[in-house]
N, C-alpha and C positions, 0 to 999 in steps of 0.2 A: 383405452387405458394404457397400452404399451407405447403410445405416442407421448402420454403425459410422463410416463417413468423414464422415457429416453431424454427428456427435458431436464432430468435432475442435475446433471453437471452444470448446465447453463443457470439454472436457479441457484446453485450453490456459488457460483461466480458472481451472479448479480448481488446475492446477499453479503458476499465478501466485500465487494465494492461499496455497497450501501453502509456497512459497518466502518469501512476505512474512510468514507466521506463524511459520516456523521460524527464518529468518535475521533478519527484521525486529524481533522480539522482542530479540534480542542487540544489535542495531545501536541500538534505541531505548533499551534500558537504558544502553549506553555513552554515548550523548548525553546522557541525562538526569544521569548521574554526573558526566560531564565538566562539565555546566553547573554543577552544584551545587559541584563542586570550585573551578571559575573564580570563581563569584559569591559564594564562602563569606564574604567580609567584609561583604557587603551584608546588609540586613535579610532575614530569612527570608521575610516576605510578598513581596517583590520576586523573590527566588529562585523562590519557588513560582509567581508569575505568569509569569515567563520561562519556566520549565519547562512549565507549561500550555500557553502560547502555542506553544511549540514542538511539544509533542505535539499540539496541534490542527492545526497546520500539516502535520505529517508524516500524520496520519490522513486530513486532507482530500486531501492528495497521493495518498494510496493510492486513495481513492475516485475521484478524478479519473482517475487512470490506468486504474483497473478499468472505469470507464464507458466510457473512450476505446477500450480494448481491445475491450469488448463490442460497442460500435458499429461498430468497424472490422471485427472477425472476423465478425459476423453479416450485415453489409452485404455483404461478400465472399462469403458463403456464399449469400445470397439471389440476388446477381447470377449466380453460377455455375449456380444452378438455373433461372434463367429463360432 
């Protein structure tokens, strides 16, 4: 039972990734389409650059949140075990 409880941080990280992959793809698509619709009068290269920048920011945000969760959850588990 203690081995199962020690997997809790890992399960939370997997659930976080699952939620981001399932719901994040819809949110990402919606953001990209709205950017394209809003910036349609501008040159295509500029629209593509803005979409790429927003996509990069969202992906980096996901990585930052994931690493922060990883550090927080596993630090907490290590403190519990000592």
